[in-house]
Every structure is written in structure tokens, then in C-alpha cells.
MIMIDREN-42852 format. One record per residue (C-alpha): residue number from 1; residue in three letters; x, y, z. Coordinates in steps of 0.2 Angstrom, whole numbers, plus 5000, padded with zeros to 4 digits. Example, Ala and Ser with C-alpha at 12.3 -4.5 7.8 and 13.67 -1.06 7.14 Angstrom:
BEGIN
R / resi / resn / px / py / pz
R / 1 / ALA / 5062 / 4978 / 5039
R / 2 / SER / 5068 / 4995 / 5036
//
This chain:
BEGIN
R / resi / resn / px / py / pz
R / 1 / TRP / 5287 / 4631 / 5142
R / 2 / ARG / 5278 / 4617 / 5132
R / 3 / GLU / 5264 / 4616 / 5144
R / 4 / ALA / 5261 / 4635 / 5144
R / 5 / SER / 5262 / 4635 / 5125
R / 6 / CYS / 5249 / 4621 / 5124
R / 7 / LEU / 5237 / 4631 / 5136
R / 8 / LEU / 5239 / 4646 / 5126
R / 9 / ILE / 5234 / 4637 / 5110
R / 10 / THR / 5220 / 4629 / 5119
R / 11 / LEU / 5213 / 4646 / 5124
R / 12 / VAL / 5215 / 4653 / 5107
R / 13 / VAL / 5206 / 4638 / 5099
R / 14 / THR / 5192 / 4638 / 5112
R / 15 / TYR / 5189 / 4657 / 5110
R / 16 / GLN / 5189 / 4655 / 5091
R / 17 / LYS / 5176 / 4641 / 5092
R / 18 / LEU / 5165 / 4652 / 5104
R / 19 / ARG / 5167 / 4666 / 5092
R / 20 / GLN / 5173 / 4677 / 5106
R / 21 / LEU / 5191 / 4681 / 5101
R / 22 / ASP / 5189 / 4698 / 5108
R / 23 / PHE / 5188 / 4691 / 5126
R / 24 / PHE / 5205 / 4683 / 5123
R / 25 / PHE / 5213 / 4699 / 5117
R / 26 / GLN / 5205 / 4709 / 5131
R / 27 / SER / 5212 / 4696 / 5144
R / 28 / LEU / 5229 / 4697 / 5136
R / 29 / VAL / 5229 / 4716 / 5137
R / 30 / GLU / 5223 / 4715 / 5155
R / 31 / GLY / 5236 / 4702 / 5159
R / 32 / THR / 5250 / 4712 / 5151
R / 33 / GLU / 5244 / 4728 / 5161
R / 34 / ALA / 5244 / 4717 / 5178
R / 35 / LEU / 5262 / 4712 / 5174
R / 36 / ARG / 5267 / 4730 / 5170
R / 37 / ARG / 5260 / 4736 / 5186
R / 38 / ASP / 5269 / 4722 / 5196
R / 39 / ALA / 5285 / 4725 / 5186
R / 40 / GLN / 5286 / 4707 / 5181
R / 41 / VAL / 5299 / 4710 / 5167
R / 42 / GLU / 5303 / 4691 / 5165
R / 43 / ARG / 5285 / 4686 / 5163
R / 44 / LEU / 5283 / 4700 / 5150
R / 45 / HIS / 5298 / 4693 / 5141
R / 46 / SER / 5290 / 4676 / 5141
R / 47 / LEU / 5274 / 4684 / 5133
R / 48 / ILE / 5285 / 4691 / 5119
R / 49 / ARG / 5293 / 4674 / 5116
R / 50 / PHE / 5275 / 4666 / 5116
R / 51 / PHE / 5270 / 4677 / 5101
R / 52 / ASP / 5286 / 4673 / 5092
R / 53 / ASP / 5282 / 4655 / 5092
R / 54 / PRO / 5277 / 4649 / 5075
R / 55 / GLU / 5264 / 4636 / 5081
R / 56 / ILE / 5255 / 4649 / 5092
R / 57 / CYS / 5255 / 4661 / 5078
R / 58 / SER / 5248 / 4648 / 5067
R / 59 / TYR / 5233 / 4645 / 5078
R / 60 / LEU / 5231 / 4663 / 5082
R / 61 / ALA / 5231 / 4667 / 5063
R / 62 / THR / 5217 / 4654 / 5060
R / 63 / ALA / 5207 / 4662 / 5074
R / 64 / ILE / 5209 / 4679 / 5068
R / 65 / GLN / 5204 / 4675 / 5050
R / 66 / LYS / 5189 / 4666 / 5056
R / 67 / SER / 5183 / 4680 / 5067
R / 68 / PRO / 5168 / 4691 / 5063
R / 69 / ILE / 5174 / 4708 / 5056
R / 70 / HIS / 5164 / 4717 / 5070
R / 71 / GLN / 5175 / 4708 / 5083
R / 72 / ILE / 5191 / 4712 / 5074
R / 73 / LYS / 5186 / 4730 / 5074
R / 74 / GLN / 5183 / 4730 / 5093
R / 75 / ILE / 5200 / 4722 / 5096
R / 76 / PHE / 5208 / 4735 / 5085
R / 77 / SER / 5200 / 4749 / 5095
R / 78 / LYS / 5204 / 4741 / 5112
R / 79 / MET / 5222 / 4738 / 5107
R / 80 / ASN / 5224 / 4756 / 5099
R / 81 / ASN / 5217 / 4764 / 5115
R / 82 / TRP / 5229 / 4753 / 5126
R / 83 / VAL / 5244 / 4759 / 5116
R / 84 / MET / 5239 / 4777 / 5117
R / 85 / ILE / 5236 / 4776 / 5136
R / 86 / SER / 5252 / 4767 / 5140
R / 87 / SER / 5262 / 4779 / 5129
R / 88 / LYS / 5254 / 4793 / 5139
R / 89 / MET / 5258 / 4785 / 5156
R / 90 / ARG / 5276 / 4783 / 5150
R / 91 / ASP / 5277 / 4801 / 5144
R / 92 / ALA / 5269 / 4807 / 5161
R / 93 / GLY / 5285 / 4800 / 5170
R / 94 / ASP / 5279 / 4783 / 5174
R / 95 / GLU / 5294 / 4776 / 5184
R / 96 / ASN / 5290 / 4758 / 5180
R / 97 / ASN / 5304 / 4751 / 5169
R / 98 / SER / 5292 / 4738 / 5163
R / 99 / THR / 5281 / 4750 / 5154
R / 100 / PRO / 5291 / 4750 / 5137
R / 101 / LEU / 5291 / 4731 / 5138
R / 102 / SER / 5273 / 4730 / 5141
R / 103 / ILE / 5270 / 4741 / 5126
R / 104 / THR / 5282 / 4729 / 5116
R / 105 / VAL / 5271 / 4715 / 5120
R / 106 / ILE / 5255 / 4723 / 5114
R / 107 / VAL / 5263 / 4730 / 5099
R / 108 / ARG / 5269 / 4713 / 5094
R / 109 / VAL / 5251 / 4706 / 5096
R / 110 / PHE / 5243 / 4721 / 5087
R / 111 / ALA / 5255 / 4717 / 5073
R / 112 / LEU / 5250 / 4699 / 5072
R / 113 / LEU / 5232 / 4705 / 5072
R / 114 / MET / 5235 / 4716 / 5057
R / 115 / ARG / 5246 / 4703 / 5048
R / 116 / TYR / 5232 / 4690 / 5049
R / 117 / VAL / 5216 / 4699 / 5048
R / 118 / ARG / 5206 / 4694 / 5032
R / 119 / ILE / 5204 / 4708 / 5020
R / 120 / ASP / 5193 / 4706 / 5005
R / 121 / ILE / 5180 / 4716 / 4996
R / 122 / ALA / 5167 / 4714 / 5011
R / 123 / THR / 5179 / 4719 / 5025
R / 124 / SER / 5191 / 4732 / 5017
R / 125 / HIS / 5179 / 4747 / 5019
R / 126 / GLU / 5178 / 4743 / 5037
R / 127 / ILE / 5196 / 4741 / 5041
R / 128 / TYR / 5203 / 4754 / 5030
R / 129 / PRO / 5197 / 4769 / 5042
R / 130 / LEU / 5205 / 4760 / 5057
R / 131 / CYS / 5222 / 4761 / 5048
R / 132 / HIS / 5221 / 4780 / 5048
R / 133 / GLU / 5215 / 4780 / 5066
R / 134 / ILE / 5230 / 4770 / 5071
R / 135 / MET / 5242 / 4780 / 5061
R / 136 / SER / 5236 / 4796 / 5069
R / 137 / SER / 5235 / 4790 / 5087
R / 138 / SER / 5245 / 4775 / 5092
R / 139 / ILE / 5259 / 4777 / 5080
R / 140 / TYR / 5260 / 4796 / 5084
R / 141 / ALA / 5260 / 4792 / 5103
R / 142 / LEU / 5274 / 4779 / 5100
R / 143 / LEU / 5285 / 4790 / 5089
R / 144 / GLY / 5281 / 4808 / 5093
R / 145 / GLU / 5283 / 4823 / 5082
R / 146 / ILE / 5295 / 4817 / 5067
R / 147 / ASP / 5298 / 4836 / 5063
R / 148 / SER / 5304 / 4839 / 5080
R / 149 / PRO / 5319 / 4828 / 5085
R / 150 / SER / 5318 / 4833 / 5103
R / 151 / SER / 5300 / 4825 / 5104
R / 152 / ILE / 5305 / 4808 / 5097
R / 153 / ARG / 5302 / 4794 / 5110
R / 154 / THR / 5318 / 4784 / 5108
R / 155 / ASP / 5312 / 4770 / 5120
R / 156 / CYS / 5298 / 4765 / 5108
R / 157 / VAL / 5305 / 4769 / 5091
R / 158 / LYS / 5306 / 4751 / 5086
R / 159 / ASP / 5288 / 4747 / 5092
R / 160 / GLY / 5282 / 4763 / 5083
R / 161 / LEU / 5290 / 4757 / 5067
R / 162 / ILE / 5284 / 4739 / 5068
R / 163 / LEU / 5266 / 4746 / 5071
R / 164 / CYS / 5268 / 4758 / 5057
R / 165 / GLY / 5275 / 4745 / 5045
R / 166 / TRP / 5260 / 4733 / 5048
R / 167 / THR / 5248 / 4747 / 5047
R / 168 / LEU / 5254 / 4753 / 5030
R / 169 / ASP / 5253 / 4734 / 5024
R / 170 / LEU / 5236 / 4733 / 5030
R / 171 / ALA / 5230 / 4749 / 5023
R / 172 / ASN / 5238 / 4744 / 5006
R / 173 / ARG / 5229 / 4727 / 5007
R / 174 / CYS / 5212 / 4737 / 5010
R / 175 / ASN / 5216 / 4749 / 4996
R / 176 / PHE / 5218 / 4735 / 4984
R / 177 / TRP / 5200 / 4730 / 4986
R / 178 / LEU / 5194 / 4747 / 4988
R / 179 / LYS / 5201 / 4752 / 4971
R / 180 / ASN / 5196 / 4736 / 4963
R / 181 / ASN / 5178 / 4739 / 4969
R / 182 / LYS / 5178 / 4757 / 4962
R / 183 / LYS / 5184 / 4750 / 4945
R / 184 / LYS / 5170 / 4737 / 4945
R / 185 / ASP / 5157 / 4751 / 4949
R / 186 / CYS / 5163 / 4762 / 4935
R / 187 / MET / 5161 / 4747 / 4922
R / 188 / LYS / 5143 / 4745 / 4926
//
């Protein structure tokens, strides 16, 4: 476990130094998809444990905070699309029992991204619209129609609520800067 953890930390640090963190996330999504296709349930559980590790999260947080905003936006878009596609596969009758677990992996990583993305006066206006996009696409895909109890997807409710909570947190952090910026404009 320790060797694998050290390898993951080294990859995160390397991609951060290269300013190519989007390639790390792309590889993570592709690896998760490969594990899902091959029904590698135990390995998917291992990925979840990796992203629960405080040391790994610390290095990932630093890498996310130091990444250029355009890369963060690309990562958001790719992860959002992956959640929607995976949810549709599950809804279409995907018999692979590792699909909900693979969604959990990506939602956990997506939540880490939202938790640690740097929000300030310069980035808030770029990230805020992404929050609305995630709410209307990924979260909707995970939770279903709230007004119609028969359409609620019980196997992904926890993932949907986790993603919803972190999306609302991120939107509130953006909103803080957007409102403060409008107040400053009014005072000029």
C-alpha cells in the first residue's frame, strides 16, 4: 500500500510541476473506466481508499491550488461529462456491478477538486458558471427527478448528495467574490 501511495504522490507532484494536472485527471478517469469495464471491484475500492488518505489529499490539494484556471475548467468539464455518461450507461441497463463503484471513485475525486480549487476575485467568474452546469447535468443524472420518487436513482443517491454539497459549497465561495466585486464596482 505504501509503495503505491508514494507512486501516486510522485505522479501528482510531477504533473503539478509540469503544469499538466489535467493529464493526471484524464488518466485517472481512463483508469477508472478500464477497471469498471473489467469489473475490478477490489481495485476500485483501493482507489477510493487512496483518495481518503490525508497525505495524498494534501499533495493533490497543493497541485489543484497551483494549477492554472483554464486547466481546472477542462478537468471540471471532463469529470462532469464522465459522470453523466456513466450514469446513462447505468440507466441503460449496464449489467456491470462495478459501474456504481466507478461513479463513486470519480465523484470522490471530483469533490476533492471542488474542495481545493482556488477561488478568488480572478477565478470566481470562471468557476461559478460551471457550478450551474454540474447541478443541471451530473447531479441531475445521479439523483434523478426529485419531484418523481419513482425516478430517483437509489444506487447513486449518496454520490449525488456528495457532489451536490461540494458544488453548493463551491458556488457559495464564488458568490462571495462575485458579490464583493459588484460592491466595489458600485463604490467607484
